N, C-alpha and C positions, 0 to 999 in steps of 0.2 A: 459402502461408503458412509460415513456419518457426513452431516454438514460441514462440520470444521475441516474434515480432511479433503472433500470437494471443494473447498474455498482455497484451501494450500494448494492442490494441485493446478485449479484456474490460475493461481499466482504465478505459479513456475511457469505455466505456459505462456502466461502474459509477458513473461520476462524473458523469454527466448528471442534470438533475433528474428526479424519481420518473416522470411521466407519460413523458417521452422515454426514459428507460430502459427501461421497460416495452415501448414503442413498439420498441425497436432489438432487444431480445429477441424480441419477436413476429415481427418481419420475418426474423430468423434462423432461427425454429422453422420457419415458414411456408414458406421456401426449401425447408428439410431434408424437410418433410412430403410437399411437392408438390402435384400434381393429384389431388382425392379425388371427381371428377366420379361421381356427380351434384351432389355436395354443393358449394355456391358457394363459392369462396375467399374471400368475404368473411364467410359462416358460420363458416368454418373460423379464419379470424382472430377473430373473436367470441369463439369458444369459447376458443382459446388465451389472449387476454386476460385472461378470465374465471378462469383459471388463474394467470397471471403476477400479477394483482391481490392475489392472497391471499399472496404470498410477500415476505418480507422481503428486505433487500441480501443477507444471507449464502445465502439459498436461491436467489435470482438470480445469485449468482457460482456455486453449484455448477451451476447450467442451463447457465451459458456455458461451464463447464469441462468439462462431459458432456455438451454439445448433441445429439449424436447419439443417445446413450442416450433422454433426456429427450423428442427429436421423436418416436422410435420409440413410445416408450410412451403419448405423446399419440395417435400416428397409429391404433394399437391400440384405446385406449379409443373413439375417434369411431367406428371400423369396429363396433365392440360396439354403441354406442348405437344406430348406425344399423341395425344387424341387428334389435334390439328393436323400434325403431320401424317397420321394413318389416313384420316379423312380427304388429305390434300392427294397424297399418293394413291387411294383407291380408285379417285376420281380421274386421276392421270391413266391409269391403268385401264379404267373402264373404255375412255377415249381412243385408245390405242389399240383394243381388242387383246390385252393382256390378260385381262379377267372376262370371261364371259358368262352368260346365266344359262344354264341348263335344267330341265326334270331331274331333281334328286330327291324328292320325297314322295313315299308312298303312304296312304293311311293305311293303319292296321285293320284286320278284320273286326276284332274286339278290342277294347280297352277295360282296365280295372282302375278308375279312380280310388284315390284315399278317401276321398268324400264326395259325394254327388250331389249334384245341383237340383233344385226342384223342376220337376216334370214341365217343359215347355214343348209346346207343338214343334212339330218338324224337325227335332235332334237327330243327327246322324246317326247318335248311337243309343241303346236303351237308356244308359246312365251316363250324363255327361259329367267332367268334372266341376267341383263347387266352385262359386264365384262371389264376389263380393255385390253389395247392395246396387252399386251404379253399373256393373257389368251385367248384372239381373234386368235391370231396367233397359238397358241398351238391347241386349238379345231378345227381349220380350217385344220391343216395338218392332225389331226387324222381322222377327219370326211370324208376325201378324200380316205381314205383306204380301199381296197375293202372288207376286212373281218369285217366292223365294222357294227355292225346292227341299234344301237342308242348311243347316247350322250345326257347327261345331266348337265346341270350347276347347281350345288348345291347352294341352297339359302343361303348366308351366315349368318351365327350363328343360322340357323333355320334348316338347312336339316340334311343330314345323318354326322354323326361325328365317329371318333374312340375314345371312350371313356376309358381312361386308367389313368395314374398318371397324364395326363393332357388331356383336349377335342381338339382333333385335327379335324378341320373342313375341308373337302377338297373342292378343285374346281370342280373337274368331277368325273361323273361314267359314263363308256362305258360298252358296252355288245357287244362280239365278235360271229361270227357265229359259233365258236365252243364251246360257251358258258361259256366262260370266264369272270368274272366281273372285270373290271380293274377301280381302285381308281388312279386320276392324281392330283398332286398338281402341280402349275404352281409357279415359283420363278423367277421374275424379277430380273438381276442382279442389279438394283439399289435399291433393298429393303433391311432394316436390317433384316439379317438372323440369328440373335444371337440363336433364338430358333429351327431352321430348324434341327440342329442334333439331338434335344430332340424327334421332331416330326417324324423323320426318323427312329429313333430307336423305336419308339411306333409303326410304320406302319410295321416295320420288325417283332417285335413281332406277330402282329395281322397276318401278312401274314402266318407264319410259323403255327400258331394255327387254322386259317380259312379254309385250306385245298386247294388242288391243282386248284381249279377253280377260285380263287382270286388272283390277282395281285395288286403291289402299284408302282407307279413310281414318284419320285419327280423331276420335269424337270427344267431346267434354260437355259437362252439363252446362255450365252458363258462360264460361269465360276462355273461349277456345283461344290458342296462339295462332300466330300467322300462318294461314294454309291449312288450317285444320278446321273443324267443324262443330257446329252446335247437335246435338241429337236432332231436335226436331228438323234442321235442314239436312242433315245427312238421310234420315227417313224419306224425306220426300225427294232426294237424287237417287236412292237405291231402288224407290218404287218405280222408277222410270226406266229401270236397266232390263 
């Protein structure tokens, strides 16, 4: 549709009776938002309706003129609320043992990375998956510790993950001589860490349920978030395990 045609259509919508006007705007937004499975379409429509019912005619006009922007913001808000809800329910289910932790991952005998990391001592496999600069810095420091038996770079999106209210794929798995299994997630300070707190909360829940032989560390270069670590600090901690 041309800009003129859209303007005419918007004017027709704004001339409708109040409830019909809201319904027409709602239909347009729901089409732009699209499928949000597992959230049912009728629930998305109900939520959008709650927003539109609070708007006057001028605000609805602005919605129609900038429909893509509004739809994107609403979709992001629904995703945020969904994430909060999933985390709350997941924690509740852990508390009442509706969710339990059990061994479910077995490391393969061999792996074939699409690109190889530089050779670093104590790697579990002959060729480990490629890594970025900070990941290489982290594992080089940890591999040089006397108490580390082996380390493994988990294949991105395919290897071991913490499966909870979100799927948290880790960077490294290590084994110490005392038998402790360590999961390490490295976070360069230049990355967008907007989801880091959620990943850290999931990892803390996992650690509390998995047992004393399991540990998790989120490692930053210089500016760790709360309950995470700087590389120097985590290296000193792991050296004592």
